Biopython code that builds the backbone (N, CA, C, O; Angstrom):
import numpy as np
from Bio.PDB.StructureBuilder import StructureBuilder

atoms = [
    (1, "MET", "N", (0.839, -1.055, -0.205)),
    (1, "MET", "CA", (0.043, 0.054, -0.180)),
    (1, "MET", "C", (0.881, 1.314, -0.195)),
    (1, "MET", "O", (1.936, 1.316, 0.439)),
    (2, "CYS", "N", (0.546, 2.244, -0.778)),
    (2, "CYS", "CA", (1.282, 3.535, -0.891)),
    (2, "CYS", "C", (1.134, 4.324, 0.324)),
    (2, "CYS", "O", (0.297, 4.104, 1.200)),
    (3, "GLU", "N", (1.985, 5.242, 0.323)),
    (3, "GLU", "CA", (1.750, 6.377, 1.368)),
    (3, "GLU", "C", (0.864, 7.322, 0.936)),
    (3, "GLU", "O", (0.931, 7.597, -0.262)),
    (4, "PRO", "N", (-0.114, 8.004, 1.737)),
    (4, "PRO", "CA", (-1.041, 9.069, 1.178)),
    (4, "PRO", "C", (-0.302, 10.071, 0.571)),
    (4, "PRO", "O", (0.903, 10.169, 0.804)),
    (5, "VAL", "N", (-0.915, 10.875, -0.229)),
    (5, "VAL", "CA", (-0.279, 11.928, -0.934)),
    (5, "VAL", "C", (-0.982, 13.094, -0.173)),
    (5, "VAL", "O", (-2.199, 13.272, -0.170)),
    (6, "ARG", "N", (0.018, 13.929, 0.528)),
    (6, "ARG", "CA", (-0.447, 15.115, 1.008)),
    (6, "ARG", "C", (0.114, 16.397, 0.546)),
    (6, "ARG", "O", (1.268, 16.385, 0.116)),
    (7, "SER", "N", (-0.577, 17.546, 0.580)),
    (7, "SER", "CA", (-0.068, 18.746, 0.036)),
    (7, "SER", "C", (-0.261, 19.859, 1.066)),
    (7, "SER", "O", (-1.337, 20.066, 1.626)),
    (8, "SER", "N", (0.810, 20.533, 1.268)),
    (8, "SER", "CA", (0.893, 21.662, 2.407)),
    (8, "SER", "C", (0.453, 22.833, 1.677)),
    (8, "SER", "O", (0.641, 23.909, 2.245)),
    (9, "ARG", "N", (-0.133, 22.849, 0.455)),
    (9, "ARG", "CA", (-0.534, 24.220, -0.356)),
    (9, "ARG", "C", (-1.704, 23.865, -1.271)),
    (9, "ARG", "O", (-1.651, 24.059, -2.486)),
    (10, "PHE", "N", (-2.839, 23.301, -0.603)),
    (10, "PHE", "CA", (-4.055, 23.050, -1.497)),
    (10, "PHE", "C", (-4.454, 24.288, -2.161)),
    (10, "PHE", "O", (-4.556, 25.400, -1.642)),
    (11, "PRO", "N", (-4.684, 23.928, -3.475)),
    (11, "PRO", "CA", (-5.283, 22.882, -4.285)),
    (11, "PRO", "C", (-3.837, 22.351, -5.026)),
    (11, "PRO", "O", (-4.029, 21.624, -6.001)),
    (12, "TYR", "N", (-2.690, 22.575, -4.745)),
    (12, "TYR", "CA", (-1.567, 22.179, -5.342)),
    (12, "TYR", "C", (-0.991, 20.832, -4.860)),
    (12, "TYR", "O", (-1.226, 20.436, -3.718)),
    (13, "LEU", "N", (-0.279, 20.166, -5.679)),
    (13, "LEU", "CA", (0.546, 19.024, -5.285)),
    (13, "LEU", "C", (1.894, 18.923, -6.048)),
    (13, "LEU", "O", (2.101, 19.441, -7.145)),
    (14, "ALA", "N", (2.727, 18.239, -5.379)),
    (14, "ALA", "CA", (3.973, 17.935, -5.955)),
    (14, "ALA", "C", (3.786, 16.813, -7.215)),
    (14, "ALA", "O", (3.090, 15.807, -7.073)),
    (15, "LEU", "N", (4.414, 17.090, -8.298)),
    (15, "LEU", "CA", (4.043, 16.240, -9.637)),
    (15, "LEU", "C", (5.446, 16.320, -10.264)),
    (15, "LEU", "O", (6.002, 17.350, -10.647)),
    (16, "ARG", "N", (5.932, 15.055, -10.308)),
    (16, "ARG", "CA", (7.412, 14.826, -10.882)),
    (16, "ARG", "C", (7.088, 14.465, -12.445)),
    (16, "ARG", "O", (6.378, 13.502, -12.734)),
    (17, "LEU", "N", (7.640, 15.275, -13.371)),
    (17, "LEU", "CA", (7.345, 15.094, -14.807)),
    (17, "LEU", "C", (8.716, 14.783, -15.419)),
    (17, "LEU", "O", (9.750, 15.341, -15.052)),
    (18, "GLN", "N", (8.646, 13.816, -16.414)),
    (18, "GLN", "CA", (9.811, 13.540, -17.202)),
    (18, "GLN", "C", (9.588, 13.403, -18.525)),
    (18, "GLN", "O", (8.736, 12.606, -18.919)),
    (19, "THR", "N", (10.305, 14.142, -19.365)),
    (19, "THR", "CA", (10.361, 14.078, -20.920)),
    (19, "THR", "C", (11.644, 13.612, -21.236)),
    (19, "THR", "O", (12.484, 13.329, -20.383)),
    (20, "ARG", "N", (11.828, 13.519, -22.572)),
    (20, "ARG", "CA", (13.002, 13.000, -23.187)),
    (20, "ARG", "C", (14.399, 13.574, -22.493)),
    (20, "ARG", "O", (15.386, 12.843, -22.407)),
    (21, "SER", "N", (14.401, 14.872, -22.031)),
    (21, "SER", "CA", (15.552, 15.468, -21.623)),
    (21, "SER", "C", (15.370, 16.144, -20.138)),
    (21, "SER", "O", (16.327, 16.596, -19.509)),
    (22, "ARG", "N", (14.137, 16.153, -19.701)),
    (22, "ARG", "CA", (14.049, 16.903, -18.282)),
    (22, "ARG", "C", (13.437, 15.898, -17.358)),
    (22, "ARG", "O", (12.713, 14.991, -17.771)),
    (23, "ASP", "N", (13.748, 16.080, -16.072)),
    (23, "ASP", "CA", (13.096, 15.448, -14.920)),
    (23, "ASP", "C", (12.837, 16.651, -13.804)),
    (23, "ASP", "O", (13.717, 17.187, -13.130)),
    (24, "GLU", "N", (11.556, 16.917, -13.775)),
    (24, "GLU", "CA", (11.453, 18.092, -13.015)),
    (24, "GLU", "C", (10.318, 17.871, -12.087)),
    (24, "GLU", "O", (9.338, 17.207, -12.423)),
    (25, "THR", "N", (10.455, 18.464, -10.839)),
    (25, "THR", "CA", (9.272, 18.240, -10.034)),
    (25, "THR", "C", (8.750, 19.798, -9.676)),
    (25, "THR", "O", (9.422, 20.729, -9.229)),
    (26, "ILE", "N", (7.499, 19.769, -9.980)),
    (26, "ILE", "CA", (6.651, 21.106, -10.001)),
    (26, "ILE", "C", (5.533, 20.928, -8.953)),
    (26, "ILE", "O", (5.098, 19.863, -8.517)),
    (27, "GLU", "N", (5.146, 22.206, -8.630)),
    (27, "GLU", "CA", (3.684, 22.237, -7.786)),
    (27, "GLU", "C", (2.793, 22.542, -8.797)),
    (27, "GLU", "O", (2.904, 23.576, -9.454)),
    (28, "ALA", "N", (1.787, 21.606, -9.005)),
    (28, "ALA", "CA", (0.684, 21.577, -9.815)),
    (28, "ALA", "C", (-0.706, 21.837, -9.244)),
    (28, "ALA", "O", (-1.041, 21.392, -8.147)),
    (29, "LEU", "N", (-1.401, 22.475, -9.919)),
    (29, "LEU", "CA", (-2.878, 22.909, -9.644)),
    (29, "LEU", "C", (-3.698, 21.805, -9.931)),
    (29, "LEU", "O", (-3.738, 21.414, -11.097)),
    (30, "VAL", "N", (-4.326, 21.263, -9.109)),
    (30, "VAL", "CA", (-5.311, 20.182, -9.328)),
    (30, "VAL", "C", (-6.586, 20.770, -9.733)),
    (30, "VAL", "O", (-7.279, 21.400, -8.934)),
    (31, "ASP", "N", (-6.974, 20.546, -11.179)),
    (31, "ASP", "CA", (-8.105, 20.977, -11.667)),
    (31, "ASP", "C", (-8.826, 19.838, -12.260)),
    (31, "ASP", "O", (-8.565, 19.356, -13.362)),
    (32, "THR", "N", (-9.951, 19.352, -11.283)),
    (32, "THR", "CA", (-10.701, 18.231, -11.572)),
    (32, "THR", "C", (-11.521, 18.297, -12.825)),
    (32, "THR", "O", (-11.896, 17.261, -13.374)),
    (33, "GLY", "N", (-11.838, 19.600, -13.338)),
    (33, "GLY", "CA", (-12.527, 19.637, -14.581)),
    (33, "GLY", "C", (-11.617, 19.698, -15.842)),
    (33, "GLY", "O", (-12.135, 19.824, -16.951)),
    (34, "PHE", "N", (-10.541, 19.627, -15.721)),
    (34, "PHE", "CA", (-9.340, 19.949, -16.866)),
    (34, "PHE", "C", (-9.233, 18.178, -17.369)),
    (34, "PHE", "O", (-9.135, 17.192, -16.638)),
    (35, "ASP", "N", (-9.287, 18.244, -18.664)),
    (35, "ASP", "CA", (-9.075, 16.742, -19.104)),
    (35, "ASP", "C", (-7.847, 16.911, -20.196)),
    (35, "ASP", "O", (-7.746, 16.075, -21.094)),
    (36, "GLY", "N", (-6.946, 17.976, -20.102)),
    (36, "GLY", "CA", (-5.886, 17.917, -20.951)),
    (36, "GLY", "C", (-4.523, 17.513, -20.530)),
    (36, "GLY", "O", (-3.518, 18.137, -20.869)),
    (37, "HIS", "N", (-4.511, 16.308, -19.680)),
    (37, "HIS", "CA", (-3.554, 16.011, -18.977)),
    (37, "HIS", "C", (-2.611, 16.960, -18.087)),
    (37, "HIS", "O", (-2.859, 17.153, -16.897)),
    (38, "VAL", "N", (-1.569, 17.509, -18.708)),
    (38, "VAL", "CA", (-0.826, 18.469, -17.616)),
    (38, "VAL", "C", (-0.298, 19.650, -18.560)),
    (38, "VAL", "O", (0.316, 19.492, -19.615)),
    (39, "THR", "N", (-0.632, 20.777, -18.012)),
    (39, "THR", "CA", (0.072, 22.028, -18.624)),
    (39, "THR", "C", (1.085, 22.875, -17.755)),
    (39, "THR", "O", (0.963, 23.107, -16.552)),
    (40, "VAL", "N", (2.013, 23.254, -18.506)),
    (40, "VAL", "CA", (3.124, 23.898, -17.781)),
    (40, "VAL", "C", (3.529, 25.254, -18.441)),
    (40, "VAL", "O", (3.195, 25.455, -19.609)),
    (41, "PRO", "N", (4.157, 26.090, -17.822)),
    (41, "PRO", "CA", (4.760, 27.190, -18.476)),
    (41, "PRO", "C", (6.011, 26.783, -19.362)),
    (41, "PRO", "O", (6.879, 25.994, -18.988)),
    (42, "LEU", "N", (5.987, 27.384, -20.502)),
    (42, "LEU", "CA", (6.955, 26.988, -21.439)),
    (42, "LEU", "C", (8.327, 27.046, -20.894)),
    (42, "LEU", "O", (9.169, 26.241, -21.291)),
    (43, "THR", "N", (8.637, 28.046, -19.913)),
    (43, "THR", "CA", (9.963, 28.085, -19.185)),
    (43, "THR", "C", (10.261, 26.745, -18.687)),
    (43, "THR", "O", (11.442, 26.398, -18.722)),
    (44, "VAL", "N", (9.229, 25.787, -18.147)),
    (44, "VAL", "CA", (9.476, 24.521, -17.475)),
    (44, "VAL", "C", (10.200, 23.479, -18.645)),
    (44, "VAL", "O", (11.067, 22.631, -18.433)),
    (45, "LEU", "N", (9.605, 23.804, -19.829)),
    (45, "LEU", "CA", (10.193, 22.628, -20.631)),
    (45, "LEU", "C", (11.142, 23.277, -21.653)),
    (45, "LEU", "O", (11.594, 22.450, -22.445)),
    (46, "ARG", "N", (11.534, 24.454, -21.833)),
    (46, "ARG", "CA", (12.421, 24.904, -22.673)),
    (46, "ARG", "C", (13.862, 24.302, -22.359)),
    (46, "ARG", "O", (14.471, 24.472, -21.303)),
    (47, "ASN", "N", (14.276, 23.608, -23.397)),
    (47, "ASN", "CA", (15.385, 22.772, -23.218)),
    (47, "ASN", "C", (16.308, 22.641, -24.456)),
    (47, "ASN", "O", (17.366, 22.014, -24.389)),
    (48, "GLY", "N", (15.862, 23.273, -25.634)),
    (48, "GLY", "CA", (16.535, 23.230, -26.871)),
    (48, "GLY", "C", (15.969, 22.086, -27.730)),
    (48, "GLY", "O", (16.160, 22.154, -28.944)),
    (49, "ILE", "N", (15.252, 20.980, -27.193)),
    (49, "ILE", "CA", (14.841, 19.933, -27.886)),
    (49, "ILE", "C", (13.265, 20.228, -28.305)),
    (49, "ILE", "O", (12.354, 20.572, -27.552)),
    (50, "PRO", "N", (13.220, 19.996, -29.682)),
    (50, "PRO", "CA", (12.010, 20.274, -30.385)),
    (50, "PRO", "C", (10.802, 19.637, -29.758)),
    (50, "PRO", "O", (10.977, 18.506, -29.305)),
    (51, "ALA", "N", (9.589, 20.177, -29.654)),
    (51, "ALA", "CA", (8.309, 19.451, -29.147)),
    (51, "ALA", "C", (7.994, 18.453, -30.093)),
    (51, "ALA", "O", (8.357, 18.361, -31.265)),
    (52, "ASP", "N", (7.086, 17.534, -29.252)),
    (52, "ASP", "CA", (6.577, 16.387, -30.171)),
    (52, "ASP", "C", (5.525, 16.611, -31.187)),
    (52, "ASP", "O", (5.150, 15.803, -32.036)),
    (53, "GLY", "N", (5.090, 17.846, -30.983)),
    (53, "GLY", "CA", (4.017, 18.248, -31.723)),
    (53, "GLY", "C", (3.196, 19.525, -31.239)),
    (53, "GLY", "O", (3.692, 20.160, -30.308)),
    (54, "HIS", "N", (2.004, 19.958, -31.771)),
    (54, "HIS", "CA", (1.434, 21.144, -31.475)),
    (54, "HIS", "C", (-0.071, 20.703, -31.232)),
    (54, "HIS", "O", (-0.659, 19.978, -32.034)),
    (55, "LEU", "N", (-0.552, 21.102, -30.277)),
    (55, "LEU", "CA", (-2.062, 20.799, -30.108)),
    (55, "LEU", "C", (-2.889, 22.259, -30.132)),
    (55, "LEU", "O", (-2.391, 23.334, -29.795)),
    (56, "ARG", "N", (-4.149, 22.074, -30.567)),
    (56, "ARG", "CA", (-4.942, 23.139, -30.856)),
    (56, "ARG", "C", (-5.830, 23.428, -29.458)),
    (56, "ARG", "O", (-6.632, 22.549, -29.142)),
    (57, "TRP", "N", (-5.732, 24.498, -28.696)),
    (57, "TRP", "CA", (-6.637, 24.803, -27.496)),
    (57, "TRP", "C", (-7.631, 25.689, -27.919)),
    (57, "TRP", "O", (-7.418, 26.500, -28.820)),
    (58, "THR", "N", (-8.710, 25.595, -27.332)),
    (58, "THR", "CA", (-9.853, 26.748, -27.332)),
    (58, "THR", "C", (-10.012, 27.161, -25.888)),
    (58, "THR", "O", (-10.457, 26.435, -24.999)),
    (59, "LEU", "N", (-9.546, 28.566, -25.735)),
    (59, "LEU", "CA", (-9.659, 29.040, -24.448)),
    (59, "LEU", "C", (-11.098, 29.522, -23.980)),
    (59, "LEU", "O", (-12.112, 29.538, -24.679)),
    (60, "ALA", "N", (-10.998, 29.850, -22.868)),
    (60, "ALA", "CA", (-12.492, 30.307, -22.064)),
    (60, "ALA", "C", (-13.128, 31.354, -22.861)),
    (60, "ALA", "O", (-14.349, 31.295, -23.004)),
    (61, "ASP", "N", (-12.344, 32.477, -23.498)),
    (61, "ASP", "CA", (-12.801, 33.420, -24.270)),
    (61, "ASP", "C", (-13.291, 32.891, -25.633)),
    (61, "ASP", "O", (-13.848, 33.679, -26.397)),
    (62, "GLY", "N", (-13.132, 31.731, -25.945)),
    (62, "GLY", "CA", (-13.616, 31.531, -27.250)),
    (62, "GLY", "C", (-12.409, 31.365, -28.430)),
    (62, "GLY", "O", (-12.581, 30.695, -29.448)),
    (63, "SER", "N", (-11.253, 32.039, -28.139)),
    (63, "SER", "CA", (-9.976, 32.123, -28.948)),
    (63, "SER", "C", (-9.434, 30.726, -28.945)),
    (63, "SER", "O", (-9.598, 29.866, -28.079)),
    (64, "THR", "N", (-8.702, 30.642, -30.160)),
    (64, "THR", "CA", (-7.901, 29.385, -30.189)),
    (64, "THR", "C", (-6.351, 29.713, -30.334)),
    (64, "THR", "O", (-5.908, 30.768, -30.787)),
    (65, "LEU", "N", (-5.609, 28.649, -29.882)),
    (65, "LEU", "CA", (-4.150, 28.718, -30.298)),
    (65, "LEU", "C", (-3.737, 27.457, -30.290)),
    (65, "LEU", "O", (-4.380, 26.488, -29.889)),
    (66, "PHE", "N", (-2.371, 27.470, -30.854)),
    (66, "PHE", "CA", (-1.604, 26.038, -30.995)),
    (66, "PHE", "C", (-0.442, 26.358, -30.022)),
    (66, "PHE", "O", (0.216, 27.396, -29.966)),
    (67, "ALA", "N", (-0.316, 25.072, -29.153)),
    (67, "ALA", "CA", (0.861, 25.176, -28.108)),
    (67, "ALA", "C", (1.521, 23.870, -28.330)),
    (67, "ALA", "O", (0.942, 22.801, -28.525)),
    (68, "PRO", "N", (2.733, 24.066, -28.281)),
    (68, "PRO", "CA", (3.588, 22.636, -28.084)),
    (68, "PRO", "C", (3.489, 21.785, -27.154)),
    (68, "PRO", "O", (3.428, 22.165, -25.985)),
    (69, "PHE", "N", (3.452, 20.415, -27.501)),
    (69, "PHE", "CA", (3.278, 19.415, -26.457)),
    (69, "PHE", "C", (4.539, 18.368, -26.387)),
    (69, "PHE", "O", (5.230, 18.130, -27.378)),
    (70, "TYR", "N", (4.719, 17.883, -25.342)),
    (70, "TYR", "CA", (5.812, 16.627, -25.192)),
    (70, "TYR", "C", (5.175, 15.594, -24.615)),
    (70, "TYR", "O", (4.258, 15.750, -23.808)),
    (71, "LEU", "N", (5.598, 14.526, -24.974)),
    (71, "LEU", "CA", (5.378, 13.327, -24.484)),
    (71, "LEU", "C", (6.022, 12.767, -23.110)),
    (71, "LEU", "O", (7.250, 12.832, -23.064)),
    (72, "GLY", "N", (5.515, 12.353, -22.250)),
    (72, "GLY", "CA", (6.569, 12.109, -21.113)),
    (72, "GLY", "C", (5.633, 11.245, -20.048)),
    (72, "GLY", "O", (4.638, 10.604, -20.385)),
    (73, "THR", "N", (6.136, 11.353, -18.723)),
    (73, "THR", "CA", (5.677, 10.614, -17.721)),
    (73, "THR", "C", (5.368, 11.390, -16.486)),
    (73, "THR", "O", (6.207, 12.223, -16.144)),
    (74, "ALA", "N", (4.263, 11.241, -15.746)),
    (74, "ALA", "CA", (4.134, 11.797, -14.376)),
    (74, "ALA", "C", (4.229, 10.872, -13.329)),
    (74, "ALA", "O", (4.038, 9.664, -13.467)),
    (75, "GLN", "N", (4.572, 11.530, -12.108)),
    (75, "GLN", "CA", (4.375, 10.703, -11.064)),
    (75, "GLN", "C", (4.083, 11.425, -9.670)),
    (75, "GLN", "O", (4.906, 12.257, -9.288)),
    (76, "ILE", "N", (3.054, 11.178, -8.957)),
    (76, "ILE", "CA", (2.543, 11.725, -7.889)),
    (76, "ILE", "C", (2.870, 10.898, -6.785)),
    (76, "ILE", "O", (2.374, 9.778, -6.660)),
    (77, "GLY", "N", (3.830, 11.477, -5.821)),
    (77, "GLY", "CA", (4.103, 10.693, -4.478)),
    (77, "GLY", "C", (4.898, 9.393, -4.929)),
    (77, "GLY", "O", (5.702, 9.337, -5.859)),
    (78, "ALA", "N", (4.492, 8.299, -4.036)),
    (78, "ALA", "CA", (5.362, 6.972, -4.622)),
    (78, "ALA", "C", (4.415, 6.198, -5.578)),
    (78, "ALA", "O", (4.697, 5.009, -5.727)),
    (79, "LEU", "N", (3.401, 6.648, -6.209)),
    (79, "LEU", "CA", (2.494, 6.014, -6.948)),
    (79, "LEU", "C", (3.518, 5.647, -8.064)),
    (79, "LEU", "O", (4.640, 6.149, -8.008)),
    (80, "PRO", "N", (3.191, 4.808, -9.061)),
    (80, "PRO", "CA", (3.999, 4.459, -10.270)),
    (80, "PRO", "C", (3.790, 5.399, -11.274)),
    (80, "PRO", "O", (2.689, 5.937, -11.388)),
    (81, "ARG", "N", (4.755, 5.670, -12.044)),
    (81, "ARG", "CA", (4.646, 6.697, -13.097)),
    (81, "ARG", "C", (3.805, 6.273, -14.130)),
    (81, "ARG", "O", (3.701, 5.097, -14.477)),
    (82, "PHE", "N", (3.108, 7.367, -14.705)),
    (82, "PHE", "CA", (1.876, 7.028, -15.776)),
    (82, "PHE", "C", (2.192, 7.920, -17.087)),
    (82, "PHE", "O", (2.828, 8.961, -16.923)),
    (83, "PRO", "N", (1.817, 7.588, -18.241)),
    (83, "PRO", "CA", (2.353, 8.376, -19.349)),
    (83, "PRO", "C", (1.232, 9.660, -19.408)),
    (83, "PRO", "O", (0.030, 9.515, -19.184)),
    (84, "VAL", "N", (1.826, 10.820, -19.724)),
    (84, "VAL", "CA", (0.901, 12.146, -20.117)),
    (84, "VAL", "C", (1.493, 12.956, -21.271)),
    (84, "VAL", "O", (2.669, 12.876, -21.625)),
    (85, "THR", "N", (0.700, 13.628, -21.744)),
    (85, "THR", "CA", (0.895, 14.734, -22.701)),
    (85, "THR", "C", (1.072, 15.898, -21.855)),
    (85, "THR", "O", (0.173, 16.315, -21.124)),
    (86, "ILE", "N", (2.475, 16.547, -21.965)),
    (86, "ILE", "CA", (2.677, 17.739, -21.405)),
    (86, "ILE", "C", (2.645, 19.032, -22.227)),
    (86, "ILE", "O", (3.542, 19.269, -23.036)),
    (87, "THR", "N", (1.580, 19.900, -22.020)),
    (87, "THR", "CA", (1.581, 20.969, -23.031)),
    (87, "THR", "C", (2.152, 22.342, -22.536)),
    (87, "THR", "O", (1.923, 22.590, -21.352)),
    (88, "ALA", "N", (2.688, 23.050, -23.079)),
    (88, "ALA", "CA", (3.599, 24.193, -22.617)),
    (88, "ALA", "C", (2.372, 25.373, -23.201)),
    (88, "ALA", "O", (2.195, 25.753, -24.359)),
    (89, "LEU", "N", (1.655, 25.758, -21.977)),
    (89, "LEU", "CA", (0.713, 26.802, -22.168)),
    (89, "LEU", "C", (0.464, 27.481, -20.763)),
    (89, "LEU", "O", (0.449, 26.779, -19.752)),
    (90, "GLY", "N", (0.266, 28.859, -20.701)),
    (90, "GLY", "CA", (-0.124, 29.426, -19.574)),
    (90, "GLY", "C", (0.996, 29.787, -18.818)),
    (90, "GLY", "O", (2.144, 29.763, -19.261)),
    (91, "THR", "N", (0.588, 30.224, -17.340)),
    (91, "THR", "CA", (1.764, 30.802, -16.563)),
    (91, "THR", "C", (1.914, 29.880, -15.251)),
    (91, "THR", "O", (2.825, 30.020, -14.435)),
    (92, "SER", "N", (0.946, 28.968, -15.168)),
    (92, "SER", "CA", (1.065, 27.962, -13.881)),
    (92, "SER", "C", (0.555, 26.709, -14.371)),
    (92, "SER", "O", (-0.421, 26.489, -15.087)),
    (93, "PRO", "N", (1.668, 25.677, -13.685)),
    (93, "PRO", "CA", (1.264, 24.244, -13.828)),
    (93, "PRO", "C", (-0.006, 23.945, -13.374)),
    (93, "PRO", "O", (-0.512, 24.472, -12.384)),
    (94, "SER", "N", (-0.669, 22.900, -14.250)),
    (94, "SER", "CA", (-1.970, 22.389, -14.044)),
    (94, "SER", "C", (-2.271, 20.904, -14.277)),
    (94, "SER", "O", (-3.407, 20.469, -14.094)),
]
sb = StructureBuilder()
sb.init_structure("model")
sb.init_model(0)
sb.init_chain("A")
sb.init_seg("    ")
for serial, (resi, resn, name, xyz) in enumerate(atoms, 1):
    if name == "N":
        sb.init_residue(resn, " ", resi, " ")
    sb.init_atom(name, np.array(xyz, "f"), 0.0, 1.0, " ", f" {name:<3s}", serial, name[0])
structure = sb.get_structure()
């Protein structure tokens, strides 16, 4: 049985992300209504390696944009890693 995951800064929790060239632990906002895996500011992923592609996003105001994404894994606490699509978008991790 895994240890419980606790956050000292609700609604954020520590999230370990790994891509081809980065292994980074960030504080991520838990958004239960968000279905786009993980978003992070571009500065978290800027590593000189090209993105795996671009995804089209429709924002709350109805505008659309294309944002780079990276394929990787995430890990929460001692739980096993799981595959995620990490999109560089916005100013705070979610």
